[in-house]
C-alpha positions as CSV (number, residue, x, y, z in Angstrom):
1,M,-15.5,34.2,4.8
2,E,-16.0,31.1,7.0
3,P,-13.1,30.5,9.4
4,R,-10.9,27.6,8.5
5,R,-11.5,24.5,10.7
6,R,-8.6,22.8,12.4
7,R,-8.0,19.2,11.3
8,I,-8.6,18.0,14.8
9,D,-12.1,19.6,14.8
10,E,-12.8,17.9,11.5
11,V,-11.8,14.4,12.5
12,V,-13.6,14.5,15.9
13,N,-16.8,15.6,14.2
14,P,-19.2,12.6,14.0
15,A,-19.6,13.3,10.3
16,Y,-16.0,12.2,9.7
17,I,-16.9,8.6,10.5
18,A,-20.6,8.7,9.4
19,D,-21.5,6.4,6.5
20,L,-17.9,4.9,6.1
21,E,-19.4,2.1,4.1
22,S,-20.0,4.5,1.2
23,L,-16.4,5.6,1.0
24,S,-13.8,4.0,-1.3
25,M,-10.8,2.3,0.1
26,D,-8.7,5.2,-1.1
27,Q,-10.9,7.6,0.8
28,L,-10.6,5.5,4.0
29,R,-6.8,5.4,3.6
30,E,-6.7,9.2,3.1
31,R,-8.6,9.6,6.3
32,R,-6.3,7.3,8.2
33,A,-3.3,9.2,6.8
34,V,-4.8,12.4,8.2
35,L,-5.2,10.7,11.5
36,D,-1.6,9.5,11.4
37,D,-0.4,13.1,10.7
38,L,-2.5,14.4,13.5
39,D,-1.1,11.8,15.9
40,T,2.5,12.9,14.9
41,E,1.6,16.5,15.4
42,L,-0.1,15.9,18.8
43,S,2.8,13.7,19.9
44,Y,5.2,16.5,19.0
45,Y,3.1,19.0,21.0
46,R,3.2,16.7,24.0
47,R,7.0,16.3,23.8
48,M,7.4,20.1,23.7
49,L,5.0,20.6,26.6
50,H,6.7,17.9,28.7
51,G,10.1,19.5,28.0
52,R,8.9,22.9,29.3
53,M,7.2,21.3,32.3
54,D,10.4,19.4,33.2
55,L,12.4,22.6,33.0
56,L,10.0,24.4,35.2
57,S,9.8,21.6,37.7
58,F,13.6,21.6,37.9
59,E,13.7,25.3,38.4
60,L,11.1,25.2,41.2
61,R,13.1,22.4,42.9
62,R,16.3,24.4,42.5
63,R,14.7,27.5,44.0
64,S,13.4,25.4,47.0
65,G,16.9,24.0,47.7
66,E,16.1,20.5,46.6
67,E,18.5,20.8,43.7
68,T,22.0,22.3,43.8
69,R,22.9,22.2,40.2
70,S,22.1,25.1,37.9
71,L,19.5,24.7,35.2
72,I,22.3,24.9,32.6
73,E,24.3,22.1,34.3
74,A,21.2,19.9,34.5
75,L,19.9,20.7,31.0
76,P,21.3,17.6,29.2
77,Q,19.8,15.3,31.8
78,I,16.4,17.1,31.9
79,L,16.1,17.1,28.1
80,A,17.2,13.4,27.9
81,K,14.7,12.4,30.5
82,G,12.3,9.8,29.2
83,V,13.9,9.5,25.8
84,G,15.2,6.0,26.6
85,G,15.5,4.7,23.1
86,T,11.9,5.5,22.1
87,H,11.2,6.4,18.5
88,R,11.1,10.1,17.9
89,S,8.9,11.3,15.1
90,P,10.0,14.1,12.9
91,I,8.6,17.6,13.4
92,P,5.2,17.6,11.8
93,K,4.9,19.2,8.4
94,E,1.8,21.2,9.2
95,L,2.7,22.5,12.6
96,S,1.6,26.1,12.7
97,L,3.8,28.0,15.1
98,E,3.4,31.2,13.1
99,P,0.3,33.3,13.1
100,P,-2.1,32.5,10.2
101,E,-2.1,34.8,7.2
102,S,-5.8,35.3,7.4
103,G,-5.4,37.5,10.5
104,G,-7.7,35.1,12.5
105,D,-6.2,33.0,15.2
106,D,-7.3,29.5,14.2
107,R,-4.1,27.9,15.4
108,H,-4.1,25.0,17.9
109,P,-4.2,26.6,21.4
110,V,-0.9,24.9,22.2
111,D,0.8,26.9,19.4
112,R,0.1,30.0,21.4
113,I,1.3,28.5,24.7
114,L,4.5,27.2,23.1
115,Q,5.3,30.7,21.7
116,D,5.6,32.0,25.2
117,D,9.3,32.9,25.8
118,F,9.2,32.5,29.6
119,L,12.3,30.3,29.4
120,A,14.3,33.3,28.1
121,H,13.4,35.3,31.2
122,L,13.1,32.5,33.8
123,P,15.4,34.2,36.4
124,S,13.1,37.3,36.5
125,L,9.9,35.3,37.1
126,D,8.8,34.7,40.7
127,D,7.7,31.3,42.0
128,A,4.0,32.2,41.7
129,E,4.4,33.0,38.0
130,L,6.3,29.7,37.5
131,I,3.5,27.8,39.2
132,T,0.9,29.5,37.0
133,I,2.9,28.7,33.8
134,Q,3.3,25.1,35.0
135,A,-0.5,24.8,35.5
136,T,-1.1,26.3,32.0
137,L,1.3,23.7,30.5
138,T,-0.3,20.9,32.5
139,D,-3.8,21.9,31.3
140,A,-2.5,22.1,27.7
141,E,-0.9,18.6,28.0
142,R,-4.2,17.2,29.3
143,M,-6.0,18.7,26.3
144,V,-3.5,17.4,23.8
145,S,-3.7,13.9,25.4
146,R,-7.5,14.0,25.2
147,E,-7.2,15.0,21.5
148,R,-4.8,12.1,20.9
149,R,-7.3,9.7,22.5
150,N,-10.0,11.1,20.3
151,V,-7.8,10.6,17.2
152,Y,-7.1,7.0,18.2
153,D,-10.9,6.4,18.7
154,V,-11.6,7.6,15.2
155,Y,-8.7,5.7,13.8
156,D,-10.0,2.5,15.4
157,V,-13.5,3.0,13.8
158,I,-12.0,3.6,10.3
159,S,-9.6,0.6,10.7
160,A,-12.6,-1.6,11.8
161,E,-14.3,-0.7,8.5
162,V,-11.2,-1.5,6.5
163,T,-10.8,-4.8,8.3
164,R,-14.5,-5.6,7.8
165,R,-14.1,-5.1,4.0
166,Y,-11.2,-7.5,3.9
167,K,-12.9,-10.1,6.1
168,E,-16.0,-10.0,3.9
169,G,-14.0,-10.2,0.7
170,L,-15.2,-6.8,-0.5
171,V,-11.5,-5.8,-1.2
172,D,-8.8,-7.8,-2.8
173,A,-6.4,-9.0,-0.1
174,G,-3.5,-8.1,-2.5
175,D,-4.4,-4.5,-1.8
176,V,-3.0,-4.8,1.7
177,L,0.5,-4.4,0.2
178,E,-0.6,-1.0,-1.2
179,E,-1.4,0.3,2.3
180,R,2.1,-0.1,3.5
């Protein structure tokens, strides 16, 4: 049995945007919907990673004496950091925080990182361990950001094809309302 491919792997494969001219508008819209879902998922991952990174940074500052409050006292401020009225997407429907039933581990690598319960035993971790965890989270955030940029690039190519069809009159302009 062939392993299931992750959606991100499918959409960054050049075949996903090859020969877009042969696809129907519905197929193009379906692909853009997949990209929208992936963006929501990746955005969620980034928020989760940033939250953990912020907590670890605070703990390291507290341990070095730069911060006098306890983590619990600072928690509301840490978690609110950066929210500033920005739109928060819902938790993605297809986020796979549980191991797959197939027995294989085809989850997004960030799923495995986010399952680490280091926050539950934060007091027992030494500074070196915290720095290692922070580096792992930073690397994961960079990977997720790179994946988001790839998703945006593919989205732009598909949107350009949709726009071309409208400009060239290949699609009824009344269909624009259907997209929304």
